[in-house]
C-alpha positions in Angstrom: 0.0 0.0 0.0 1.1 3.6 -0.7 -0.1 6.9 0.6 -2.0 7.4 -2.8 -5.4 5.8 -2.9 -5.4 6.3 -6.8 -2.1 4.3 -7.2 -3.2 1.6 -4.9 -6.4 1.2 -6.9 -4.5 1.2 -10.2 -2.1 -1.5 -9.0 -4.9 -3.6 -8.0 -6.6 -3.1 -11.3 -3.4 -4.0 -13.2 -2.1 -6.7 -11.1 -3.8 -9.8 -13.1 -2.2 -8.4 -16.4 1.1 -8.3 -14.7 1.5 -4.4 -14.7 1.9 -1.7 -12.2 2.2 2.0 -11.6 5.8 3.2 -12.7 5.4 6.6 -11.2 3.8 9.9 -12.0 4.3 13.6 -12.2 2.3 16.9 -12.6 3.0 17.9 -16.3 4.0 21.5 -17.4 3.9 23.1 -20.9 7.2 21.5 -21.9 6.2 17.9 -21.3 4.0 17.9 -24.4 1.0 16.2 -22.9 -1.9 16.0 -25.4 -5.2 17.7 -24.4 -7.8 15.8 -22.8 -11.1 15.1 -24.6 -12.8 18.2 -23.4 -9.7 20.3 -24.6 -8.4 20.8 -21.0 -4.9 20.2 -19.9 -3.9 17.1 -18.1 -3.1 17.8 -14.4 -1.4 14.5 -13.6 0.3 11.9 -15.7 0.8 8.4 -14.2 3.0 5.9 -16.3 2.0 2.1 -16.5 4.6 -0.6 -17.2 5.9 -4.0 -16.4 9.2 -5.5 -15.2 10.5 -9.1 -15.5 8.2 -11.9 -16.6 4.9 -11.2 -14.9 3.2 -9.5 -17.9 4.4 -12.2 -20.0 2.8 -14.8 -18.0 -0.6 -13.1 -18.2 -0.3 -12.4 -21.9 1.1 -15.7 -23.3 -1.8 -18.0 -22.6 -4.2 -15.4 -24.4 -1.9 -14.5 -27.2 -3.5 -14.6 -30.6 -0.4 -15.2 -32.7 -2.4 -14.7 -36.0 -2.6 -11.2 -35.4 0.2 -8.8 -36.9 0.8 -7.4 -33.2 -0.5 -9.8 -30.8 1.0 -8.1 -27.7 -0.5 -4.7 -28.6 -3.8 -6.3 -29.4 -3.8 -7.8 -26.0 -2.5 -4.8 -24.1 -4.6 -2.0 -25.3 -8.0 -3.4 -24.1 -6.3 -4.1 -20.6 -5.1 -0.6 -20.4 -8.4 0.8 -21.8 -10.4 -1.1 -19.2 -8.3 0.3 -16.3 -8.5 3.8 -17.7 -12.2 3.7 -18.0 -12.6 2.4 -14.4 -10.3 5.0 -12.9 -11.6 8.1 -15.0 -8.4 8.7 -16.9 -7.4 9.0 -20.6 -4.9 6.5 -22.0 -1.9 7.3 -24.2 0.2 4.8 -25.8 3.7 5.1 -27.1 2.8 4.4 -30.7 -0.3 6.8 -30.8 0.4 9.6 -33.1 1.8 11.6 -34.9 2.5 13.5 -32.9 4.1 10.9 -30.6 4.5 11.5 -26.8 8.1 11.4 -25.4 7.5 8.4 -23.1 11.2 8.2 -22.2 11.2 11.7 -21.1 8.1 11.2 -19.2 9.6 8.2 -17.6 12.7 10.2 -16.3 10.2 12.6 -14.8 8.5 9.9 -12.9 11.2 7.4 -12.0 15.1 7.4 -11.3 15.6 6.0 -14.9 18.5 7.0 -17.0 19.6 6.3 -20.5 22.1 3.3 -20.7 24.9 3.2 -23.1 22.8 0.8 -25.4 19.9 3.4 -25.4 17.5 1.6 -23.2 16.4 3.2 -20.0 18.0 1.5 -17.1 16.2 1.3 -13.7 18.2 0.9 -10.5 16.3 -2.3 -9.5 14.8 -3.7 -12.8 17.9 -3.0 -14.9 17.1 -3.1 -18.5 14.3 -5.6 -18.0 11.2 -3.2 -18.0 9.0 -1.3 -20.3 6.7 1.6 -20.1 3.4 0.4 -21.8 1.1 3.5 -21.7 0.4 6.7 -19.7 -2.9 7.6 -17.9 -3.8 11.4 -18.0 -6.0 12.7 -15.4 -7.7 16.2 -15.3 -7.2 16.6 -11.6 -4.1 16.5 -9.4 -3.7 13.0 -8.1 -1.6 12.3 -4.9 1.7 10.7 -6.1 4.5 8.8 -4.3 7.5 11.2 -4.4 10.1 10.3 -7.1 13.0 8.6 -5.8 16.4 10.0 -6.5 19.2 7.5 -7.6 22.2 7.7 -10.0 22.4 5.7 -13.1 23.9 2.3 -12.2 25.9 2.7 -15.4 28.0 5.4 -13.7 29.6 2.9 -11.4 29.9 0.1 -14.0 33.6 0.1 -15.2 33.6 -2.5 -17.7 30.4 -1.9 -19.4 29.9 -5.3 -20.9 26.9 -4.1 -22.8 29.2 -2.3 -25.3 31.6 -5.1 -26.0 29.5 -8.3 -26.6 27.3 -7.4 -29.6 28.4 -9.6 -32.5 27.0 -7.3 -35.0 28.7 -4.1 -33.6 25.4 -2.5 -33.7 25.8 0.0 -30.8 27.6 2.8 -32.5 28.5 6.0 -30.5 25.7 8.1 -32.0 23.0 5.5 -32.8 21.8 1.9 -33.0 22.4 0.2 -36.3 19.2 -1.7 -36.5 19.9 -3.0 -40.0 23.2 -4.6 -38.7 21.4 -6.1 -35.8 18.7 -7.7 -37.8 21.1 -8.9 -40.5 23.0 -10.8 -37.8 20.0 -12.2 -36.0 18.6 -13.5 -39.3 21.8 -15.3 -40.1 23.0 -18.6 -39.2 25.5 -17.0 -36.8 22.5 -15.3 -34.9 21.0 -18.2 -33.3 21.7 -17.2 -29.7 20.5 -13.6 -30.2 17.4 -14.9 -32.2 16.4 -17.5 -29.5 17.7 -16.0 -26.3 17.6 -12.1 -26.9 20.0 -9.3 -27.3 23.5 -10.2 -25.8 24.2 -6.6 -25.0 21.1 -6.3 -22.9 21.8 -9.8 -21.1 25.2 -8.6 -20.4 24.1 -6.0 -18.0 24.6 -6.9 -14.3 21.9 -4.9 -12.9 18.4 -6.4 -12.2 19.4 -9.9 -13.1 16.4 -11.5 -11.2 14.2 -9.6 -13.6 15.8 -11.2 -16.9 13.2 -12.2 -19.4 12.7 -16.1 -19.9 13.7 -17.8 -23.3 10.2 -17.6 -24.9 9.8 -13.9 -23.8 13.1 -13.1 -25.2 12.4 -14.9 -28.5 9.1 -13.2 -28.9 10.5 -9.6 -28.5 13.5 -10.4 -30.8 11.1 -11.6 -33.5 9.0 -8.5 -33.2 12.1 -6.2 -33.4 13.2 -8.1 -36.6 9.8 -7.8 -38.2 9.6 -4.0 -37.3 13.0 -3.3 -38.9 12.3 -5.3 -42.0 9.1 -3.5 -42.5 10.7 -0.1 -41.9 13.5 -0.9 -44.3 11.0 -2.4 -46.9 12.7 -5.8 -46.9 
């Protein structure tokens, strides 16, 4: 239990879907929150997400793999249901354009930081977490104060995430998605394809939240498909 009745209720509503409240904040003009249905400005933003394998355990038995985006197709009704019950407006990372800056919002809500491989790292969950949606409220909601913690990457001297990628896809200024996918799709990419990104798995933080093999393979396949569609191949 927290000191916020709204967050407690949200966590109860989200529990069976393996998700939970990731934090929240009162937005200002620079946060780029879309207007509510009545044209008013959101007074509170609460982020919803998951960590580890709990959401996978909820999703996998119900997954309709005949759909192009089975996870999104399962996830959106779950979030919509919770939003309707709590009286909030849901916003998803893929809604747009314009798209909301979910990673910037995450940094406002929690002590997360951009890792050397681009994924937001959490001091407890490491790289094994995702922000799935945001809930916008027209009124101010009592929130748990944002914790302050430095990036775990600051004290990581070896930074194994930067040295294990067989495709050398993590460049100083960008992620080379085409190089990643070309390797994953090749005969040499079996480990990445079946067990997930080697760079992500090399991180020592949050090992207890590491995704299982089936979950890893599902997300890798989704990445490959998305990149191929983007490159028209």
